[in-house]
C-alpha positions as CSV (number, residue, x, y, z in Angstrom):
1,M,-22.9,73.1,-0.5
2,L,-24.2,69.7,-0.2
3,D,-23.7,67.2,-3.0
4,V,-27.4,66.1,-3.3
5,K,-27.8,67.0,-6.8
6,P,-26.4,64.3,-9.9
7,D,-25.4,67.6,-11.7
8,I,-21.6,66.5,-11.6
9,I,-23.0,63.4,-13.2
10,L,-24.7,65.0,-16.3
11,K,-21.7,67.7,-16.5
12,Y,-19.6,64.5,-17.3
13,F,-22.1,62.3,-18.5
14,P,-24.5,64.6,-20.5
15,D,-26.7,61.9,-22.6
16,L,-28.0,60.1,-19.7
17,S,-31.9,59.1,-20.7
18,E,-34.9,60.6,-18.1
19,K,-34.8,57.4,-16.6
20,Q,-31.2,57.4,-15.5
21,I,-31.5,61.2,-14.6
22,D,-34.1,59.6,-12.4
23,Q,-32.3,57.0,-10.8
24,F,-29.2,59.0,-10.1
25,S,-31.3,61.5,-8.3
26,Q,-32.5,59.4,-6.4
27,L,-29.5,57.6,-4.9
28,F,-29.0,60.4,-2.2
29,E,-32.1,60.0,-0.4
30,L,-31.9,56.4,-0.7
31,Y,-27.7,56.3,0.9
32,S,-29.0,59.1,3.5
33,F,-32.1,57.0,4.7
34,W,-30.0,53.2,4.5
35,N,-26.9,54.9,6.0
36,A,-28.3,55.8,9.0
37,Q,-29.2,52.0,9.6
38,I,-26.3,50.2,8.7
39,N,-23.1,52.4,7.8
40,V,-22.0,51.8,4.2
41,I,-20.3,55.4,3.8
42,S,-18.6,57.3,6.6
43,R,-20.6,59.9,7.6
44,K,-18.8,62.6,6.7
45,D,-18.9,61.3,2.7
46,I,-22.2,61.1,2.2
47,E,-22.7,65.2,1.9
48,E,-20.3,63.8,-1.1
49,L,-22.0,61.3,-2.3
50,Y,-22.1,62.4,-6.2
51,E,-18.5,63.4,-6.2
52,R,-16.8,60.9,-4.0
53,H,-18.6,57.8,-4.7
54,V,-20.9,57.8,-8.0
55,L,-18.8,59.9,-10.4
56,H,-15.6,58.1,-9.0
57,S,-17.4,54.3,-9.8
58,L,-18.3,55.6,-13.2
59,G,-14.7,56.4,-13.7
60,I,-14.2,52.7,-14.9
61,A,-16.8,53.7,-17.7
62,K,-14.2,56.2,-18.9
63,V,-11.7,53.6,-19.5
64,C,-14.1,50.3,-20.3
65,T,-17.7,50.8,-22.4
66,F,-19.7,48.0,-21.3
67,K,-21.5,46.1,-23.9
68,A,-25.1,44.8,-24.4
69,G,-24.6,41.3,-23.1
70,E,-21.4,41.5,-21.4
71,S,-21.4,40.1,-17.3
72,I,-19.6,42.0,-14.5
73,L,-18.6,41.0,-11.3
74,D,-18.3,43.8,-8.6
75,V,-16.4,42.2,-5.8
76,G,-16.3,43.6,-1.9
77,T,-19.1,46.2,-3.2
78,G,-19.7,47.4,0.0
79,G,-23.1,49.5,-0.1
80,G,-22.8,49.2,-4.1
81,F,-20.0,51.2,-5.7
82,P,-18.6,50.8,-8.4
83,G,-21.5,48.5,-9.1
84,I,-25.0,50.7,-8.7
85,P,-24.0,53.6,-10.5
86,L,-22.0,51.4,-13.7
87,A,-25.6,49.3,-13.7
88,I,-27.8,52.4,-13.8
89,L,-25.3,53.8,-17.3
90,F,-25.4,50.5,-18.4
91,P,-29.0,49.0,-18.5
92,E,-28.3,46.4,-21.2
93,T,-25.2,45.1,-18.9
94,Q,-25.7,42.2,-16.3
95,F,-24.0,42.7,-12.7
96,Y,-23.5,40.5,-9.7
97,L,-22.3,42.1,-6.6
98,V,-20.8,40.3,-3.8
99,D,-19.7,40.9,-0.4
100,S,-18.5,39.2,2.3
101,I,-20.7,41.9,4.9
102,G,-24.3,40.3,5.0
103,K,-25.9,43.8,5.7
104,K,-24.1,45.5,3.1
105,I,-25.9,43.1,0.9
106,K,-29.0,44.4,2.3
107,V,-28.3,47.7,1.4
108,V,-27.2,46.7,-1.7
109,K,-30.5,44.7,-2.3
110,E,-33.0,47.9,-1.4
111,V,-31.1,50.4,-3.1
112,A,-31.2,48.5,-6.5
113,S,-34.9,47.2,-5.9
114,A,-36.1,51.1,-5.0
115,L,-34.4,51.8,-8.5
116,G,-35.7,49.1,-10.3
117,L,-32.3,47.8,-11.7
118,D,-33.3,44.2,-13.1
119,N,-29.7,44.3,-14.8
120,L,-28.6,43.6,-11.1
121,K,-27.8,40.8,-8.6
122,A,-26.6,40.8,-5.5
123,D,-25.6,38.0,-2.8
124,H,-23.6,38.1,0.6
125,L,-20.4,36.0,-0.7
126,R,-16.7,36.0,-1.0
127,A,-15.2,36.2,-4.3
128,E,-13.7,32.7,-4.3
129,Q,-17.1,31.4,-3.8
130,V,-18.5,32.6,-7.2
131,K,-19.1,30.0,-9.6
132,E,-19.7,31.6,-12.9
133,K,-17.5,33.3,-15.1
134,F,-17.4,37.5,-16.3
135,N,-16.2,39.7,-18.7
136,F,-15.0,41.6,-15.9
137,V,-14.4,42.0,-12.5
138,V,-14.5,45.5,-11.5
139,S,-13.6,46.7,-7.4
140,R,-12.9,49.6,-5.5
141,A,-10.0,49.4,-3.4
142,V,-10.4,46.0,-1.5
143,T,-6.9,45.4,-0.8
144,R,-3.8,45.2,-2.6
145,L,-3.9,43.9,-6.1
146,G,-1.4,40.7,-5.4
147,E,-3.7,39.6,-2.7
148,F,-7.0,40.2,-4.8
149,Y,-5.7,38.9,-8.0
150,P,-6.1,35.2,-6.8
151,W,-10.0,35.8,-5.7
152,I,-10.9,36.1,-9.2
153,Q,-8.4,34.5,-10.7
154,G,-10.2,31.9,-13.6
155,K,-13.6,33.9,-13.3
156,F,-13.4,35.6,-17.2
157,K,-15.1,34.1,-19.8
158,K,-12.9,33.0,-23.2
159,D,-14.4,35.1,-25.5
160,S,-14.3,39.6,-25.4
161,L,-17.0,41.6,-26.9
162,N,-15.4,44.4,-25.8
163,A,-12.9,47.2,-27.5
164,I,-10.4,46.3,-24.7
165,P,-9.9,42.7,-23.6
166,N,-11.4,41.1,-20.8
167,G,-10.4,41.7,-17.1
168,I,-9.7,43.5,-14.2
169,L,-10.9,47.2,-13.6
170,Y,-9.7,48.4,-10.1
171,L,-10.0,51.7,-8.6
172,K,-7.4,52.9,-6.2
173,G,-5.5,56.0,-5.6
174,G,-2.2,57.0,-4.7
175,D,1.3,55.9,-5.5
176,L,0.6,52.5,-7.1
177,A,4.0,51.3,-8.8
178,D,5.4,49.0,-5.4
179,E,1.7,47.6,-5.5
180,I,1.7,46.6,-9.1
181,K,5.7,45.7,-9.3
182,E,4.6,43.4,-5.8
183,S,1.5,41.4,-8.0
184,K,3.6,41.0,-10.9
185,L,0.7,41.7,-12.6
186,K,0.8,43.2,-16.4
187,A,-1.4,46.6,-15.4
188,E,-2.3,49.7,-17.2
189,L,-3.4,53.0,-15.3
190,Y,-5.9,55.2,-16.5
191,P,-5.8,58.6,-13.8
192,L,-9.2,59.8,-13.8
193,S,-7.5,62.8,-13.4
194,A,-7.4,62.8,-17.0
195,Y,-11.3,62.8,-17.2
196,F,-12.5,64.4,-13.6
197,E,-11.5,68.0,-13.0
198,E,-12.3,68.1,-9.2
199,D,-9.5,68.0,-6.7
200,F,-11.1,64.3,-5.3
201,F,-9.7,62.8,-8.7
202,E,-5.7,64.2,-8.5
203,T,-4.6,60.6,-7.0
204,K,-6.9,58.3,-8.6
205,Y,-7.0,55.6,-11.0
206,V,-8.4,53.1,-12.9
207,V,-5.9,50.1,-12.9
208,Y,-6.7,47.7,-16.1
209,V,-5.4,44.5,-15.8
210,P,-6.2,42.1,-18.7
211,Q,-6.5,38.5,-18.7
């Protein structure tokens, strides 16, 4: 069964507007088209786009509901995950997606333009080159937390608008105890299996590091 319809998104986010449903519905065709030219998702995974990429990205939204006026930095976004699904879900929040690989950012820009996401901008940059400050930094398993943190240290706004303090929301899988210990960061783990029943999420987490 090809995962080409966003039914799984509606299962967990039933209050989407018609516009949001339309935007999520377009993702399969857009990523199938661009992935054939610039490989941003593994070929076998494109058939599982909505579960393994879109819903996985939206796991962050189960931990933190972004507010209007907040700004979010997505580091190492690749083809636009988690930033593009989150930008669809939170149209009043500003998203800045960066990646060190230019052709991946080209895909992000093309997909965002096709969807009409005016709350998203994307640049071919390393995180260390970003000058602005943000409420939250999101990312999806770019590297070990201890290596990731220096890239984004000092990039947080002082004022928090949210129910949880500004910080990092990091999608990661597996046994993270050693990695968190090694990073010396105060991290909280949110298992995605608490929100999503599919087997894929059994060992997946949102790692929250408040600033």
